[in-house]
C-alpha positions as CSV (number, residue, x, y, z in Angstrom):
1,M,-7.0,-2.0,13.4
2,N,-10.0,-2.4,11.1
3,A,-10.8,-5.4,8.9
4,F,-9.4,-3.7,5.7
5,A,-6.1,-2.9,7.4
6,S,-5.9,-6.4,8.9
7,K,-6.4,-8.0,5.5
8,V,-3.7,-5.8,3.9
9,S,-1.3,-6.6,6.7
10,L,-2.0,-10.4,6.4
11,I,-1.4,-10.3,2.7
12,F,1.9,-8.5,3.1
13,K,2.9,-11.0,5.7
14,Q,2.2,-13.8,3.2
15,Y,4.9,-12.2,1.0
16,D,7.3,-12.5,3.9
17,H,7.2,-8.9,4.8
18,D,8.0,-8.2,8.5
19,I,5.3,-5.8,9.7
20,L,7.3,-3.6,12.0
21,K,4.5,-1.4,13.4
22,G,1.2,0.1,12.6
23,D,-0.5,3.3,13.7
24,K,-4.0,4.5,14.2
25,N,-4.1,5.9,10.6
26,Y,-3.7,2.4,9.2
27,T,-0.2,2.9,8.1
28,F,2.1,0.0,8.4
29,Y,5.9,0.0,8.2
30,S,7.4,-3.2,6.9
31,S,10.7,-4.5,5.7
32,Y,11.5,-7.1,3.0
33,D,14.8,-8.0,1.4
34,N,16.6,-5.1,3.1
35,K,14.0,-2.5,1.8
36,K,11.6,-0.6,3.9
37,Y,8.0,0.2,3.0
38,A,5.3,2.5,4.2
39,I,1.9,0.9,3.4
40,I,-1.1,3.2,3.8
41,C,-4.6,1.7,3.8
42,E,-7.2,3.9,2.3
43,E,-10.3,1.7,2.5
44,K,-12.9,4.4,1.5
45,K,-11.0,6.0,-1.3
46,D,-10.5,5.0,-4.9
47,S,-7.3,5.7,-6.8
48,S,-8.5,9.0,-8.4
49,E,-9.3,10.4,-4.9
50,I,-5.9,9.4,-3.7
51,L,-4.2,11.2,-6.6
52,C,-6.3,14.3,-6.0
53,S,-5.6,14.3,-2.3
54,N,-4.2,17.5,-0.8
55,N,-1.7,15.7,1.4
56,L,-0.4,13.2,-1.2
57,N,2.7,15.2,-1.8
58,N,3.4,15.3,1.9
59,K,3.1,11.5,2.1
60,I,5.5,11.1,-0.9
61,E,8.0,13.5,0.6
62,Q,7.9,11.9,4.0
63,A,8.5,8.5,2.4
64,K,11.4,9.8,0.4
65,N,13.0,11.6,3.4
66,S,12.7,8.4,5.4
67,D,14.1,6.2,2.6
68,L,10.8,4.3,2.4
69,R,9.0,2.9,-0.6
70,L,5.4,4.2,-0.4
71,I,2.5,1.8,-1.2
72,I,-1.1,3.0,-1.0
73,V,-3.8,0.3,-1.0
74,C,-7.3,1.7,-1.8
75,A,-10.8,0.5,-2.6
76,S,-10.4,0.5,-6.4
77,D,-7.9,1.6,-9.0
78,S,-7.4,2.1,-12.8
79,S,-4.4,1.4,-15.0
80,D,-4.1,5.1,-15.8
81,D,-4.0,6.0,-12.1
82,N,-1.5,3.3,-11.4
83,D,0.7,4.7,-14.2
84,M,0.4,8.2,-12.8
85,A,1.3,7.0,-9.3
86,S,4.4,5.2,-10.7
87,E,5.5,8.5,-12.3
88,L,5.0,10.2,-9.0
89,G,7.2,7.6,-7.3
90,F,4.9,5.4,-5.4
91,C,2.8,2.2,-5.8
92,L,-1.0,2.5,-5.9
93,L,-3.1,-0.7,-5.9
94,S,-6.6,-1.8,-5.0
95,I,-7.5,-4.3,-2.4
96,K,-8.9,-6.5,-5.3
97,T,-5.4,-6.6,-6.9
98,L,-3.8,-7.4,-3.6
99,E,-6.3,-10.2,-3.0
100,K,-5.6,-11.6,-6.5
101,Y,-1.9,-11.8,-5.6
102,Y,-2.8,-13.4,-2.3
103,K,-4.9,-16.1,-4.0
104,F,-2.0,-16.7,-6.4
105,I,0.2,-17.4,-3.4
106,L,-2.3,-19.7,-1.8
107,N,-2.8,-21.7,-5.0
108,A,1.0,-22.1,-5.4
109,L,1.4,-23.6,-1.9
């Protein structure tokens, strides 16, 4: 597991997600509040590259068929790309946004 994926995993654990397993492609499967998630770490891509990816539809379909909520964490994002991702049925966010949420949790403790 690389540092980016480790950081993402740690932040989700802080939100009480149970990280069920991870794979060599830096995809985590987690559960929280009786919901299941597939969290994909795309360290070297920004949100526009994710949305233009040839295999994005496959990832979305696999998540839907497995009754998983798909979350993709990438290097950077934009509000327009986040809106488009939401319309496509998945969550797209940058590591900076995720770190902001993490700092919020730490300050609240």
